[in-house]
N, CA, C and O atoms as a GROMACS GRO file, in nm:
protein
  600
    1ALA      N    1  15.601 -17.906  -1.922
    1ALA     CA    2  15.574 -17.904  -2.103
    1ALA      C    3  15.414 -17.913  -2.081
    1ALA      O    4  15.362 -17.975  -1.989
    2THR      N    5  15.342 -17.838  -2.187
    2THR     CA    6  15.210 -17.892  -2.184
    2THR      C    7  15.210 -17.923  -2.333
    2THR      O    8  15.270 -17.862  -2.422
    3LEU      N    9  15.129 -18.030  -2.344
    3LEU     CA   10  15.104 -18.109  -2.447
    3LEU      C   11  14.992 -18.131  -2.524
    3LEU      O   12  14.892 -18.180  -2.472
    4GLY      N   13  14.997 -18.098  -2.651
    4GLY     CA   14  14.903 -18.030  -2.715
    4GLY      C   15  14.909 -18.108  -2.870
    4GLY      O   16  14.937 -18.227  -2.882
    5ILE      N   17  14.877 -18.014  -2.991
    5ILE     CA   18  14.917 -18.059  -3.099
    5ILE      C   19  15.079 -18.031  -3.118
    5ILE      O   20  15.154 -18.102  -3.184
    6SER      N   21  15.112 -17.921  -3.050
    6SER     CA   22  15.263 -17.910  -3.026
    6SER      C   23  15.279 -17.892  -2.877
    6SER      O   24  15.188 -17.861  -2.800
    7ILE      N   25  15.459 -17.926  -2.832
    7ILE     CA   26  15.472 -17.912  -2.723
    7ILE      C   27  15.527 -17.780  -2.704
    7ILE      O   28  15.610 -17.729  -2.779
    8GLU      N   29  15.459 -17.706  -2.564
    8GLU     CA   30  15.531 -17.585  -2.525
    8GLU      C   31  15.587 -17.586  -2.394
    8GLU      O   32  15.524 -17.608  -2.291
    9TRP      N   33  15.719 -17.561  -2.404
    9TRP     CA   34  15.814 -17.589  -2.270
    9TRP      C   35  15.817 -17.502  -2.165
    9TRP      O   36  15.823 -17.391  -2.218
   10ASN      N   37  15.817 -17.491  -2.065
   10ASN     CA   38  15.808 -17.397  -1.948
   10ASN      C   39  15.971 -17.407  -1.927
   10ASN      O   40  15.988 -17.487  -1.835
   11ASP      N   41  16.049 -17.377  -1.956
   11ASP     CA   42  16.216 -17.366  -1.954
   11ASP      C   43  16.280 -17.381  -1.804
   11ASP      O   44  16.385 -17.435  -1.769
   12ARG      N   45  16.172 -17.310  -1.724
   12ARG     CA   46  16.207 -17.292  -1.594
   12ARG      C   47  16.214 -17.405  -1.522
   12ARG      O   48  16.289 -17.402  -1.424
   13TYR      N   49  16.147 -17.516  -1.547
   13TYR     CA   50  16.126 -17.630  -1.471
   13TYR      C   51  16.199 -17.706  -1.523
   13TYR      O   52  16.196 -17.813  -1.462
   14LEU      N   53  16.292 -17.709  -1.641
   14LEU     CA   54  16.357 -17.788  -1.682
   14LEU      C   55  16.476 -17.831  -1.580
   14LEU      O   56  16.505 -17.746  -1.495
   15LEU      N   57  16.547 -17.949  -1.579
   15LEU     CA   58  16.644 -17.963  -1.470
   15LEU      C   59  16.786 -17.905  -1.550
   15LEU      O   60  16.801 -17.918  -1.671
   16ARG      N   61  16.868 -17.851  -1.475
   16ARG     CA   62  16.970 -17.823  -1.501
   16ARG      C   63  17.074 -17.921  -1.423
   16ARG      O   64  17.090 -17.918  -1.301
   17VAL      N   65  17.151 -18.024  -1.528
   17VAL     CA   66  17.260 -18.106  -1.465
   17VAL      C   67  17.382 -18.039  -1.475
   17VAL      O   68  17.414 -17.954  -1.558
   18GLU      N   69  17.457 -18.088  -1.370
   18GLU     CA   70  17.607 -18.037  -1.357
   18GLU      C   71  17.674 -18.190  -1.387
   18GLU      O   72  17.645 -18.292  -1.325
   19GLY      N   73  17.789 -18.176  -1.517
   19GLY     CA   74  17.849 -18.295  -1.477
   19GLY      C   75  17.793 -18.374  -1.599
   19GLY      O   76  17.702 -18.332  -1.670
   20ALA      N   77  17.862 -18.500  -1.618
   20ALA     CA   78  17.809 -18.618  -1.720
   20ALA      C   79  17.688 -18.674  -1.672
   20ALA      O   80  17.688 -18.705  -1.553
   21TYR      N   81  17.583 -18.694  -1.738
   21TYR     CA   82  17.481 -18.781  -1.699
   21TYR      C   83  17.510 -18.957  -1.687
   21TYR      O   84  17.577 -19.019  -1.770
   22LYS      N   85  17.461 -19.002  -1.599
   22LYS     CA   86  17.476 -19.132  -1.555
   22LYS      C   87  17.346 -19.197  -1.563
   22LYS      O   88  17.263 -19.173  -1.476
   23PRO      N   89  17.314 -19.298  -1.682
   23PRO     CA   90  17.214 -19.350  -1.668
   23PRO      C   91  17.181 -19.465  -1.610
   23PRO      O   92  17.262 -19.557  -1.621
   24PHE      N   93  17.064 -19.487  -1.540
   24PHE     CA   94  17.056 -19.632  -1.471
   24PHE      C   95  16.961 -19.699  -1.560
   24PHE      O   96  16.864 -19.644  -1.613
   25LEU      N   97  17.006 -19.854  -1.574
   25LEU     CA   98  16.936 -19.899  -1.713
   25LEU      C   99  16.859 -20.023  -1.622
   25LEU      O  100  16.767 -20.086  -1.674
   26LYS      N  101  16.912 -20.054  -1.465
   26LYS     CA  102  16.854 -20.190  -1.414
   26LYS      C  103  16.738 -20.108  -1.350
   26LYS      O  104  16.742 -19.993  -1.306
   27LEU      N  105  16.610 -20.217  -1.359
   27LEU     CA  106  16.492 -20.176  -1.278
   27LEU      C  107  16.441 -20.313  -1.242
   27LEU      O  108  16.470 -20.419  -1.298
   28ASP      N  109  16.349 -20.291  -1.124
   28ASP     CA  110  16.290 -20.418  -1.082
   28ASP      C  111  16.154 -20.391  -1.131
   28ASP      O  112  16.096 -20.288  -1.097
   29SER      N  113  16.089 -20.495  -1.223
   29SER     CA  114  15.977 -20.461  -1.250
   29SER      C  115  15.858 -20.522  -1.189
   29SER      O  116  15.756 -20.535  -1.256
   30ASP      N  117  15.867 -20.572  -1.026
   30ASP     CA  118  15.807 -20.648  -0.950
   30ASP      C  119  15.684 -20.531  -0.911
   30ASP      O  120  15.620 -20.571  -0.814
   31VAL      N  121  15.643 -20.415  -0.955
   31VAL     CA  122  15.590 -20.294  -0.883
   31VAL      C  123  15.432 -20.315  -0.929
   31VAL      O  124  15.401 -20.375  -1.031
   32ILE      N  125  15.359 -20.268  -0.857
   32ILE     CA  126  15.199 -20.271  -0.894
   32ILE      C  127  15.196 -20.120  -0.874
   32ILE      O  128  15.286 -20.058  -0.817
   33ARG      N  129  15.052 -20.048  -0.939
   33ARG     CA  130  14.973 -19.974  -0.910
   33ARG      C  131  14.855 -19.998  -0.860
   33ARG      O  132  14.768 -20.056  -0.926
   34VAL      N  133  14.830 -19.943  -0.694
   34VAL     CA  134  14.718 -19.978  -0.621
   34VAL      C  135  14.614 -19.867  -0.613
   34VAL      O  136  14.583 -19.850  -0.495
   35PRO      N  137  14.575 -19.818  -0.662
   35PRO     CA  138  14.434 -19.705  -0.652
   35PRO      C  139  14.339 -19.766  -0.528
   35PRO      O  140  14.308 -19.881  -0.499
   36ILE      N  141  14.312 -19.654  -0.477
   36ILE     CA  142  14.229 -19.689  -0.328
   36ILE      C  143  14.097 -19.629  -0.414
   36ILE      O  144  14.085 -19.518  -0.467
   37ILE      N  145  13.985 -19.762  -0.410
   37ILE     CA  146  13.850 -19.747  -0.446
   37ILE      C  147  13.765 -19.726  -0.345
   37ILE      O  148  13.749 -19.822  -0.270
   38PRO      N  149  13.696 -19.611  -0.315
   38PRO     CA  150  13.592 -19.595  -0.215
   38PRO      C  151  13.505 -19.710  -0.159
   38PRO      O  152  13.404 -19.735  -0.224
   39GLY      N  153  13.526 -19.776  -0.059
   39GLY     CA  154  13.429 -19.890  -0.002
   39GLY      C  155  13.487 -20.021  -0.073
   39GLY      O  156  13.413 -20.118  -0.086
   40SER      N  157  13.636 -20.024  -0.124
   40SER     CA  158  13.694 -20.146  -0.156
   40SER      C  159  13.762 -20.183  -0.019
   40SER      O  160  13.798 -20.115   0.077
   41ASP      N  161  13.765 -20.319  -0.046
   41ASP     CA  162  13.849 -20.402   0.053
   41ASP      C  163  13.977 -20.443  -0.008
   41ASP      O  164  13.967 -20.513  -0.109
   42PRO      N  165  14.100 -20.410   0.035
   42PRO     CA  166  14.231 -20.458  -0.070
   42PRO      C  167  14.250 -20.608  -0.017
   42PRO      O  168  14.320 -20.660  -0.104
   43ARG      N  169  14.223 -20.707   0.082
   43ARG     CA  170  14.241 -20.813   0.099
   43ARG      C  171  14.149 -20.896   0.013
   43ARG      O  172  14.169 -21.016  -0.010
   44ASN      N  173  14.064 -20.838  -0.027
   44ASN     CA  174  13.971 -20.920  -0.163
   44ASN      C  175  14.022 -20.869  -0.287
   44ASN      O  176  14.046 -20.948  -0.378
   45MET      N  177  14.041 -20.741  -0.302
   45MET     CA  178  14.082 -20.679  -0.459
   45MET      C  179  14.186 -20.739  -0.458
   45MET      O  180  14.185 -20.844  -0.522
   46TYR      N  181  14.312 -20.704  -0.391
   46TYR     CA  182  14.460 -20.723  -0.433
   46TYR      C  183  14.518 -20.838  -0.355
   46TYR      O  184  14.614 -20.889  -0.412
   47GLY      N  185  14.484 -20.894  -0.236
   47GLY     CA  186  14.499 -20.996  -0.146
   47GLY      C  187  14.658 -20.992  -0.136
   47GLY      O  188  14.720 -20.886  -0.134
   48ASP      N  189  14.729 -21.137  -0.130
   48ASP     CA  190  14.875 -21.095  -0.046
   48ASP      C  191  14.968 -21.057  -0.170
   48ASP      O  192  15.009 -21.153  -0.235
   49LEU      N  193  15.006 -20.933  -0.208
   49LEU     CA  194  15.078 -20.896  -0.323
   49LEU      C  195  15.243 -20.970  -0.292
   49LEU      O  196  15.306 -21.049  -0.362
   50ALA      N  197  15.276 -20.912  -0.171
   50ALA     CA  198  15.426 -20.982  -0.133
   50ALA      C  199  15.439 -21.128  -0.151
   50ALA      O  200  15.547 -21.170  -0.192
   51GLY      N  201  15.317 -21.232  -0.120
   51GLY     CA  202  15.319 -21.367  -0.133
   51GLY      C  203  15.326 -21.394  -0.258
   51GLY      O  204  15.351 -21.513  -0.282
   52ARG      N  205  15.310 -21.308  -0.374
   52ARG     CA  206  15.279 -21.335  -0.504
   52ARG      C  207  15.417 -21.297  -0.603
   52ARG      O  208  15.442 -21.313  -0.723
   53GLY      N  209  15.484 -21.244  -0.500
   53GLY     CA  210  15.657 -21.188  -0.571
   53GLY      C  211  15.640 -21.036  -0.588
   53GLY      O  212  15.742 -20.968  -0.596
   54VAL      N  213  15.540 -20.985  -0.593
   54VAL     CA  214  15.506 -20.809  -0.566
   54VAL      C  215  15.626 -20.772  -0.485
   54VAL      O  216  15.642 -20.838  -0.383
   55ARG      N  217  15.734 -20.656  -0.518
   55ARG     CA  218  15.823 -20.598  -0.416
   55ARG      C  219  15.768 -20.461  -0.397
   55ARG      O  220  15.776 -20.422  -0.280
   56GLY      N  221  15.711 -20.372  -0.488
   56GLY     CA  222  15.691 -20.229  -0.440
   56GLY      C  223  15.535 -20.215  -0.482
   56GLY      O  224  15.488 -20.285  -0.572
   57VAL      N  225  15.469 -20.135  -0.424
   57VAL     CA  226  15.360 -20.093  -0.454
   57VAL      C  227  15.357 -19.914  -0.458
   57VAL      O  228  15.412 -19.838  -0.378
   58VAL      N  229  15.271 -19.876  -0.582
   58VAL     CA  230  15.263 -19.725  -0.549
   58VAL      C  231  15.073 -19.715  -0.529
   58VAL      O  232  14.980 -19.743  -0.605
   59LEU      N  233  15.078 -19.670  -0.416
   59LEU     CA  234  14.931 -19.673  -0.366
   59LEU      C  235  14.863 -19.554  -0.367
   59LEU      O  236  14.900 -19.470  -0.285
   60GLU      N  237  14.763 -19.523  -0.449
   60GLU     CA  238  14.722 -19.379  -0.498
   60GLU      C  239  14.617 -19.382  -0.400
   60GLU      O  240  14.523 -19.461  -0.393
   61ALA      N  241  14.648 -19.282  -0.324
   61ALA     CA  242  14.567 -19.236  -0.216
   61ALA      C  243  14.448 -19.106  -0.268
   61ALA      O  244  14.434 -19.049  -0.376
   62PHE      N  245  14.379 -19.094  -0.142
   62PHE     CA  246  14.261 -18.962  -0.179
   62PHE      C  247  14.369 -18.833  -0.179
   62PHE      O  248  14.487 -18.850  -0.148
   63GLY      N  249  14.318 -18.712  -0.217
   63GLY     CA  250  14.364 -18.599  -0.197
   63GLY      C  251  14.523 -18.576  -0.144
   63GLY      O  252  14.609 -18.601  -0.229
   64VAL      N  253  14.561 -18.539  -0.037
   64VAL     CA  254  14.681 -18.501   0.054
   64VAL      C  255  14.758 -18.626   0.048
   64VAL      O  256  14.878 -18.631   0.022
   65GLY      N  257  14.674 -18.736   0.077
   65GLY     CA  258  14.716 -18.874   0.092
   65GLY      C  259  14.657 -18.958   0.209
   65GLY      O  260  14.701 -19.043   0.287
   66ASN      N  261  14.528 -18.894   0.185
   66ASN     CA  262  14.422 -18.994   0.309
   66ASN      C  263  14.378 -19.098   0.215
   66ASN      O  264  14.364 -19.099   0.093
   67LEU      N  265  14.360 -19.190   0.312
   67LEU     CA  266  14.320 -19.357   0.289
   67LEU      C  267  14.191 -19.409   0.367
   67LEU      O  268  14.160 -19.334   0.459
   68PRO      N  269  14.115 -19.513   0.352
   68PRO     CA  270  14.008 -19.533   0.440
   68PRO      C  271  14.070 -19.596   0.569
   68PRO      O  272  14.163 -19.675   0.556
   69ASP      N  273  14.019 -19.563   0.704
   69ASP     CA  274  14.069 -19.638   0.826
   69ASP      C  275  13.990 -19.669   0.878
   69ASP      O  276  13.993 -19.643   0.998
   70GLU      N  277  13.857 -19.749   0.820
   70GLU     CA  278  13.741 -19.814   0.887
   70GLU      C  279  13.786 -19.966   0.862
   70GLU      O  280  13.820 -20.005   0.751
   71SER      N  281  13.782 -20.049   0.975
   71SER     CA  282  13.830 -20.188   0.996
   71SER      C  283  13.769 -20.275   0.927
   71SER      O  284  13.825 -20.378   0.892
   72ARG      N  285  13.638 -20.244   0.895
   72ARG     CA  286  13.553 -20.353   0.778
   72ARG      C  287  13.635 -20.310   0.639
   72ARG      O  288  13.634 -20.391   0.547
   73LEU      N  289  13.698 -20.201   0.626
   73LEU     CA  290  13.742 -20.225   0.479
   73LEU      C  291  13.893 -20.277   0.452
   73LEU      O  292  13.939 -20.324   0.348
   74GLY      N  293  13.963 -20.253   0.588
   74GLY     CA  294  14.096 -20.336   0.597
   74GLY      C  295  14.220 -20.262   0.534
   74GLY      O  296  14.330 -20.316   0.522
   75TRP      N  297  14.195 -20.138   0.497
   75TRP     CA  298  14.329 -20.068   0.445
   75TRP      C  299  14.449 -20.099   0.534
   75TRP      O  300  14.544 -20.166   0.496
   76ILE      N  301  14.435 -20.037   0.675
   76ILE     CA  302  14.561 -20.019   0.739
   76ILE      C  303  14.593 -20.165   0.770
   76ILE      O  304  14.701 -20.212   0.734
   77PRO      N  305  14.503 -20.238   0.835
   77PRO     CA  306  14.578 -20.374   0.848
   77PRO      C  307  14.635 -20.463   0.738
   77PRO      O  308  14.712 -20.552   0.773
   78TRP      N  309  14.602 -20.448   0.586
   78TRP     CA  310  14.637 -20.484   0.480
   78TRP      C  311  14.783 -20.408   0.473
   78TRP      O  312  14.894 -20.460   0.456
   79LEU      N  313  14.759 -20.303   0.486
   79LEU     CA  314  14.930 -20.253   0.479
   79LEU      C  315  15.042 -20.273   0.572
   79LEU      O  316  15.161 -20.250   0.549
   80LYS      N  317  14.990 -20.320   0.679
   80LYS     CA  318  15.056 -20.364   0.799
   80LYS      C  319  15.089 -20.469   0.771
   80LYS      O  320  15.203 -20.499   0.808
   81GLU      N  321  15.025 -20.553   0.709
   81GLU     CA  322  15.056 -20.712   0.710
   81GLU      C  323  15.168 -20.710   0.571
   81GLU      O  324  15.275 -20.771   0.579
   82GLN      N  325  15.128 -20.631   0.445
   82GLN     CA  326  15.234 -20.654   0.316
   82GLN      C  327  15.348 -20.569   0.358
   82GLN      O  328  15.443 -20.622   0.301
   83ARG      N  329  15.396 -20.460   0.430
   83ARG     CA  330  15.476 -20.402   0.496
   83ARG      C  331  15.586 -20.531   0.586
   83ARG      O  332  15.703 -20.561   0.562
   84ARG      N  333  15.512 -20.573   0.668
   84ARG     CA  334  15.592 -20.665   0.758
   84ARG      C  335  15.647 -20.810   0.688
   84ARG      O  336  15.733 -20.884   0.736
   85LYS      N  337  15.570 -20.831   0.558
   85LYS     CA  338  15.639 -20.931   0.453
   85LYS      C  339  15.712 -20.853   0.377
   85LYS      O  340  15.706 -20.896   0.262
   86GLY      N  341  15.800 -20.728   0.388
   86GLY     CA  342  15.904 -20.671   0.291
   86GLY      C  343  15.865 -20.575   0.192
   86GLY      O  344  15.950 -20.495   0.154
   87LEU      N  345  15.722 -20.569   0.132
   87LEU     CA  346  15.657 -20.502   0.055
   87LEU      C  347  15.693 -20.338   0.071
   87LEU      O  348  15.653 -20.283   0.174
   88GLN      N  349  15.746 -20.283   0.000
   88GLN     CA  350  15.802 -20.116  -0.026
   88GLN      C  351  15.686 -20.045  -0.093
   88GLN      O  352  15.648 -20.069  -0.207
   89ILE      N  353  15.621 -19.933   0.010
   89ILE     CA  354  15.494 -19.882  -0.060
   89ILE      C  355  15.529 -19.762  -0.072
   89ILE      O  356  15.608 -19.727   0.016
   90CYS      N  357  15.490 -19.649  -0.178
   90CYS     CA  358  15.502 -19.525  -0.162
   90CYS      C  359  15.368 -19.463  -0.225
   90CYS      O  360  15.304 -19.487  -0.328
   91LEU      N  361  15.353 -19.379  -0.124
   91LEU     CA  362  15.207 -19.318  -0.135
   91LEU      C  363  15.221 -19.188  -0.273
   91LEU      O  364  15.311 -19.114  -0.311
   92THR      N  365  15.083 -19.214  -0.314
   92THR     CA  366  15.090 -19.089  -0.418
   92THR      C  367  14.932 -19.062  -0.416
   92THR      O  368  14.852 -19.143  -0.368
   93SER      N  369  14.906 -18.972  -0.458
   93SER     CA  370  14.773 -18.906  -0.473
   93SER      C  371  14.694 -18.921  -0.588
   93SER      O  372  14.762 -18.922  -0.691
   94GLN      N  373  14.555 -18.936  -0.608
   94GLN     CA  374  14.500 -18.965  -0.717
   94GLN      C  375  14.465 -18.789  -0.775
   94GLN      O  376  14.398 -18.770  -0.877
   95CYS      N  377  14.515 -18.684  -0.701
   95CYS     CA  378  14.501 -18.566  -0.777
   95CYS      C  379  14.601 -18.568  -0.867
   95CYS      O  380  14.692 -18.650  -0.871
   96CYS      N  381  14.576 -18.442  -0.966
   96CYS     CA  382  14.695 -18.442  -1.027
   96CYS      C  383  14.796 -18.319  -0.973
   96CYS      O  384  14.907 -18.322  -1.025
   97THR      N  385  14.775 -18.220  -0.882
   97THR     CA  386  14.841 -18.129  -0.841
   97THR      C  387  14.828 -18.116  -0.672
   97THR      O  388  14.738 -18.175  -0.613
   98GLY      N  389  14.905 -18.054  -0.620
   98GLY     CA  390  14.899 -18.027  -0.492
   98GLY      C  391  15.009 -18.113  -0.409
   98GLY      O  392  15.032 -18.213  -0.478
   99PRO      N  393  15.072 -18.117  -0.313
   99PRO     CA  394  15.184 -18.168  -0.202
   99PRO      C  395  15.096 -18.271  -0.123
   99PRO      O  396  14.983 -18.242  -0.081
  100LEU      N  397  15.151 -18.386  -0.106
  100LEU     CA  398  15.120 -18.502   0.002
  100LEU      C  399  15.154 -18.481   0.142
  100LEU      O  400  15.269 -18.467   0.183
  101GLN      N  401  15.074 -18.479   0.195
  101GLN     CA  402  15.057 -18.424   0.336
  101GLN      C  403  14.994 -18.518   0.427
  101GLN      O  404  14.927 -18.453   0.508
  102PRO      N  405  14.986 -18.668   0.453
  102PRO     CA  406  14.907 -18.764   0.484
  102PRO      C  407  14.914 -18.746   0.635
  102PRO      O  408  14.835 -18.816   0.698
  103ALA      N  409  14.984 -18.674   0.697
  103ALA     CA  410  14.989 -18.645   0.880
  103ALA      C  411  14.888 -18.563   0.882
  103ALA      O  412  14.878 -18.514   0.995
  104LEU      N  413  14.777 -18.508   0.780
  104LEU     CA  414  14.696 -18.442   0.857
  104LEU      C  415  14.580 -18.512   0.828
  104LEU      O  416  14.476 -18.448   0.809
  105TYR      N  417  14.582 -18.683   0.817
  105TYR     CA  418  14.478 -18.751   0.836
  105TYR      C  419  14.524 -18.848   0.923
  105TYR      O  420  14.642 -18.878   0.907
  106GLU      N  421  14.446 -18.919   1.031
  106GLU     CA  422  14.512 -19.036   1.101
  106GLU      C  423  14.538 -19.154   1.044
  106GLU      O  424  14.635 -19.221   1.080
  107ALA      N  425  14.449 -19.196   0.945
  107ALA     CA  426  14.493 -19.298   0.838
  107ALA      C  427  14.631 -19.294   0.820
  107ALA      O  428  14.719 -19.367   0.866
  108GLY      N  429  14.640 -19.151   0.712
  108GLY     CA  430  14.751 -19.108   0.638
  108GLY      C  431  14.897 -19.129   0.742
  108GLY      O  432  15.003 -19.180   0.703
  109GLN      N  433  14.873 -19.080   0.873
  109GLN     CA  434  14.991 -19.086   0.961
  109GLN      C  435  15.033 -19.231   1.016
  109GLN      O  436  15.147 -19.275   1.031
  110LEU      N  437  14.896 -19.300   1.042
  110LEU     CA  438  14.952 -19.435   1.037
  110LEU      C  439  14.997 -19.529   0.935
  110LEU      O  440  15.059 -19.628   0.973
  111ALA      N  441  14.973 -19.512   0.806
  111ALA     CA  442  15.050 -19.555   0.708
  111ALA      C  443  15.199 -19.508   0.688
  111ALA      O  444  15.292 -19.582   0.656
  112ALA      N  445  15.206 -19.374   0.712
  112ALA     CA  446  15.364 -19.350   0.750
  112ALA      C  447  15.444 -19.391   0.869
  112ALA      O  448  15.565 -19.410   0.865
  113ASP      N  449  15.371 -19.403   0.973
  113ASP     CA  450  15.424 -19.462   1.091
  113ASP      C  451  15.496 -19.600   1.065
  113ASP      O  452  15.611 -19.628   1.096
  114MET      N  453  15.391 -19.692   0.992
  114MET     CA  454  15.447 -19.832   0.944
  114MET      C  455  15.546 -19.833   0.814
  114MET      O  456  15.574 -19.937   0.755
  115GLY      N  457  15.594 -19.708   0.777
  115GLY     CA  458  15.720 -19.729   0.643
  115GLY      C  459  15.662 -19.696   0.547
  115GLY      O  460  15.731 -19.712   0.446
  116VAL      N  461  15.513 -19.634   0.517
  116VAL     CA  462  15.470 -19.624   0.363
  116VAL      C  463  15.537 -19.469   0.375
  116VAL      O  464  15.533 -19.387   0.466
  117GLU      N  465  15.606 -19.467   0.232
  117GLU     CA  466  15.684 -19.373   0.217
  117GLU      C  467  15.583 -19.264   0.135
  117GLU      O  468  15.518 -19.303   0.038
  118ALA      N  469  15.574 -19.124   0.182
  118ALA     CA  470  15.502 -19.027   0.084
  118ALA      C  471  15.590 -18.921   0.055
  118ALA      O  472  15.609 -18.834   0.140
  119GLY      N  473  15.649 -18.918  -0.058
  119GLY     CA  474  15.738 -18.785  -0.098
  119GLY      C  475  15.667 -18.711  -0.186
  119GLY      O  476  15.547 -18.730  -0.205
  120PRO      N  477  15.736 -18.623  -0.245
  120PRO     CA  478  15.694 -18.484  -0.342
  120PRO      C  479  15.616 -18.558  -0.417
  120PRO      O  480  15.657 -18.670  -0.448
  121GLN      N  481  15.481 -18.510  -0.464
  121GLN     CA  482  15.400 -18.530  -0.556
  121GLN      C  483  15.473 -18.589  -0.703
  121GLN      O  484  15.550 -18.513  -0.762
  122MET      N  485  15.451 -18.700  -0.750
  122MET     CA  486  15.488 -18.762  -0.872
  122MET      C  487  15.346 -18.812  -0.926
  122MET      O  488  15.253 -18.845  -0.852
  123THR      N  489  15.341 -18.813  -1.074
  123THR     CA  490  15.241 -18.875  -1.169
  123THR      C  491  15.276 -19.027  -1.091
  123THR      O  492  15.387 -19.063  -1.052
  124PRO      N  493  15.179 -19.085  -1.084
  124PRO     CA  494  15.174 -19.276  -1.074
  124PRO      C  495  15.249 -19.288  -1.183
  124PRO      O  496  15.349 -19.337  -1.129
  125GLU      N  497  15.273 -19.282  -1.276
  125GLU     CA  498  15.356 -19.337  -1.386
  125GLU      C  499  15.526 -19.343  -1.338
  125GLU      O  500  15.607 -19.435  -1.324
  126CYS      N  501  15.535 -19.179  -1.322
  126CYS     CA  502  15.664 -19.167  -1.244
  126CYS      C  503  15.709 -19.229  -1.134
  126CYS      O  504  15.823 -19.270  -1.111
  127ALA      N  505  15.597 -19.234  -1.055
  127ALA     CA  506  15.605 -19.296  -0.909
  127ALA      C  507  15.665 -19.461  -0.931
  127ALA      O  508  15.755 -19.503  -0.859
  128VAL      N  509  15.611 -19.532  -1.022
  128VAL     CA  510  15.633 -19.666  -1.086
  128VAL      C  511  15.796 -19.696  -1.117
  128VAL      O  512  15.882 -19.769  -1.067
  129VAL      N  513  15.792 -19.600  -1.225
  129VAL     CA  514  15.951 -19.624  -1.262
  129VAL      C  515  16.068 -19.565  -1.133
  129VAL      O  516  16.179 -19.615  -1.117
  130LYS      N  517  16.030 -19.483  -1.074
  130LYS     CA  518  16.081 -19.468  -0.963
  130LYS      C  519  16.101 -19.568  -0.825
  130LYS      O  520  16.202 -19.569  -0.756
  131MET      N  521  15.999 -19.637  -0.807
  131MET     CA  522  15.996 -19.717  -0.745
  131MET      C  523  16.079 -19.850  -0.782
  131MET      O  524  16.142 -19.911  -0.696
  132MET      N  525  16.074 -19.896  -0.931
  132MET     CA  526  16.128 -19.986  -0.997
  132MET      C  527  16.282 -19.948  -0.980
  132MET      O  528  16.353 -20.037  -0.934
  133LEU      N  529  16.326 -19.857  -1.003
  133LEU     CA  530  16.473 -19.776  -0.990
  133LEU      C  531  16.533 -19.810  -0.856
  133LEU      O  532  16.643 -19.864  -0.840
  134CYS      N  533  16.432 -19.766  -0.744
  134CYS     CA  534  16.477 -19.790  -0.616
  134CYS      C  535  16.498 -19.913  -0.556
  134CYS      O  536  16.572 -19.935  -0.460
  135LEU      N  537  16.420 -20.004  -0.625
  135LEU     CA  538  16.436 -20.171  -0.560
  135LEU      C  539  16.554 -20.220  -0.624
  135LEU      O  540  16.628 -20.306  -0.575
  136ALA      N  541  16.575 -20.152  -0.761
  136ALA     CA  542  16.688 -20.225  -0.819
  136ALA      C  543  16.790 -20.160  -0.791
  136ALA      O  544  16.888 -20.206  -0.850
  137HIS      N  545  16.819 -20.053  -0.713
  137HIS     CA  546  16.920 -19.986  -0.650
  137HIS      C  547  16.894 -19.905  -0.503
  137HIS      O  548  16.863 -19.786  -0.493
  138PRO      N  549  16.914 -19.997  -0.395
  138PRO     CA  550  16.878 -19.987  -0.288
  138PRO      C  551  16.917 -19.884  -0.196
  138PRO      O  552  16.862 -19.851  -0.092
  139ASP      N  553  17.053 -19.825  -0.268
  139ASP     CA  554  17.110 -19.713  -0.197
  139ASP      C  555  17.074 -19.585  -0.271
  139ASP      O  556  17.146 -19.486  -0.263
  140ILE      N  557  16.960 -19.586  -0.344
  140ILE     CA  558  16.901 -19.470  -0.406
  140ILE      C  559  16.770 -19.453  -0.310
  140ILE      O  560  16.696 -19.551  -0.300
  141PRO      N  561  16.744 -19.357  -0.254
  141PRO     CA  562  16.648 -19.306  -0.179
  141PRO      C  563  16.509 -19.301  -0.266
  141PRO      O  564  16.538 -19.302  -0.386
  142LEU      N  565  16.382 -19.297  -0.246
  142LEU     CA  566  16.294 -19.292  -0.329
  142LEU      C  567  16.234 -19.105  -0.295
  142LEU      O  568  16.136 -19.069  -0.360
  143GLY      N  569  16.274 -19.040  -0.233
  143GLY     CA  570  16.272 -18.929  -0.208
  143GLY      C  571  16.378 -18.851  -0.248
  143GLY      O  572  16.397 -18.747  -0.185
  144VAL      N  573  16.465 -18.885  -0.357
  144VAL     CA  574  16.563 -18.814  -0.414
  144VAL      C  575  16.582 -18.792  -0.552
  144VAL      O  576  16.626 -18.884  -0.620
  145PRO      N  577  16.554 -18.673  -0.607
  145PRO     CA  578  16.556 -18.663  -0.728
  145PRO      C  579  16.687 -18.708  -0.825
  145PRO      O  580  16.802 -18.664  -0.813
  146ILE      N  581  16.642 -18.802  -0.922
  146ILE     CA  582  16.750 -18.857  -0.999
  146ILE      C  583  16.753 -18.727  -1.136
  146ILE      O  584  16.838 -18.642  -1.166
  147ALA      N  585  16.632 -18.759  -1.189
  147ALA     CA  586  16.650 -18.691  -1.330
  147ALA      C  587  16.511 -18.563  -1.340
  147ALA      O  588  16.432 -18.541  -1.432
  148GLY      N  589  16.527 -18.502  -1.208
  148GLY     CA  590  16.396 -18.400  -1.225
  148GLY      C  591  16.265 -18.441  -1.203
  148GLY      O  592  16.173 -18.362  -1.223
  149GLU      N  593  16.238 -18.598  -1.151
  149GLU     CA  594  16.099 -18.621  -1.155
  149GLU      C  595  16.026 -18.587  -1.033
  149GLU      O  596  15.906 -18.609  -1.022
  150LEU      N  597  16.122 -18.516  -0.909
  150LEU     CA  598  16.052 -18.467  -0.815
  150LEU      C  599  16.018 -18.310  -0.818
  150LEU      O  600  15.951 -18.259  -0.728
   0.00000   0.00000   0.00000
């Protein structure tokens, strides 16, 4: 839909659901959005998220899923440590449109190799709620659409 003074619906993109809709009301709110800021060090900016009780991160990468891989910035070591502590990480893009393809870059591939999930493009807000749902319902994979979000 296009939102302005009114709402213009693009009907071809509306989800067509067969059968009865079953809402999922249980969510795990221990999720945080982490935008990657050029030149930032996540160890200083975010610290030990898993140690503070965060269970899920929506990591907002550059473009198709790239992130800094300079050792002085520490993104890859930080992600590795947080994953080792059990943090679930969903990779999204700071771009509004376009597919995620983190394997195009070495750092994106390293993140994928350590279990950082990159699925179809979702808005950061949608990805946060989807992460909250998946943490509360471990049998629901992040990359499976529930209500047309992917």
